[in-house]
C-alpha positions as CSV (number, residue, x, y, z in Angstrom):
1,M,86.1,92.0,92.8
2,D,86.8,90.3,96.0
3,S,90.3,89.0,97.3
4,F,89.5,85.5,96.9
5,N,88.0,85.5,93.2
6,L,90.9,87.7,92.3
7,R,93.5,85.3,93.9
8,T,91.9,82.4,91.9
9,K,92.0,84.3,88.6
10,V,95.7,84.9,89.3
11,I,96.4,81.4,90.0
12,T,94.4,80.2,86.8
13,E,96.7,82.6,84.8
14,I,99.9,81.2,86.5
15,N,98.8,77.8,85.7
16,L,98.6,78.7,81.9
17,V,102.3,80.0,82.0
18,P,104.7,77.7,80.2
19,P,107.0,75.8,82.4
20,E,110.0,77.4,80.8
21,K,108.7,80.9,81.9
22,L,107.8,80.0,85.6
23,E,111.2,81.1,86.9
24,E,110.9,84.5,85.4
25,L,107.3,84.9,86.7
26,Y,108.3,83.8,90.2
27,N,111.2,86.4,90.2
28,F,108.8,89.0,89.1
29,I,106.1,88.2,91.8
30,H,108.8,87.8,94.5
31,Y,110.5,90.9,94.0
32,F,107.2,92.9,93.4
33,R,106.1,91.5,96.8
34,L,109.4,92.6,98.4
35,G,109.1,96.1,97.1
36,I,105.7,96.4,98.5
37,E,107.0,95.3,102.0
38,V,109.9,97.6,101.8
39,S,108.0,100.7,100.7
40,Q,105.3,100.4,103.3
41,P,107.2,101.5,106.3
42,S,108.6,104.6,104.7
43,F,105.2,105.6,103.5
44,N,103.8,105.3,107.1
45,K,106.7,107.4,108.4
46,N,106.2,110.0,105.6
47,M,102.6,110.3,106.7
48,Q,103.4,110.6,110.3
49,F,105.8,113.6,109.5
50,A,103.2,115.2,107.1
51,G,100.8,115.5,110.0
52,C,103.1,117.3,112.3
53,W,101.8,120.5,110.9
54,N,98.3,119.9,112.1
55,D,98.6,121.8,115.4
56,M,100.3,124.9,113.9
57,S,98.4,127.9,114.0
58,D,98.0,129.8,110.7
59,E,100.0,132.8,112.1
60,V,102.8,130.5,113.0
61,F,102.7,128.7,109.7
62,A,102.6,132.0,107.8
63,N,105.7,133.3,109.7
64,F,107.3,129.8,109.2
65,N,106.5,130.0,105.5
66,E,107.9,133.6,105.1
67,E,111.2,132.5,106.9
68,I,111.6,129.7,104.4
69,I,111.2,132.0,101.2
70,T,113.6,134.4,102.8
71,R,116.3,131.9,103.4
72,R,115.8,130.4,100.1
73,H,116.2,133.8,98.4
74,Q,119.3,134.4,100.5
75,A,120.9,131.1,99.8
76,F,120.4,131.3,95.9
77,L,120.9,134.9,95.4
78,G,124.7,134.5,95.0
79,R,124.5,131.4,93.1
80,R,122.2,133.1,90.5
81,S,124.5,136.1,90.0
82,D,127.4,133.5,89.4
83,E,125.4,131.4,86.9
84,A,124.3,134.5,85.2
85,S,127.6,135.8,84.4
86,V,129.4,134.6,81.2
87,D,133.1,134.9,81.0
């Protein structure tokens, strides 16, 4: 369905809403639209960050991944032994 037809259907439905419910509907539509506007820039920033790995060679990525695994293991090693002990 194209944008024009969909917009027409939405307006038709809005015209069928009882007057006492219009404020509630307006608030819903308004905050829905604001939410879309706010979330869009962060999505684009995240996608730019996600692309930063594109030019990394497989060897460099494998080394990087291994370093992350090692650091996580070291970071949580002491914590796991503390949590496992019962007093």
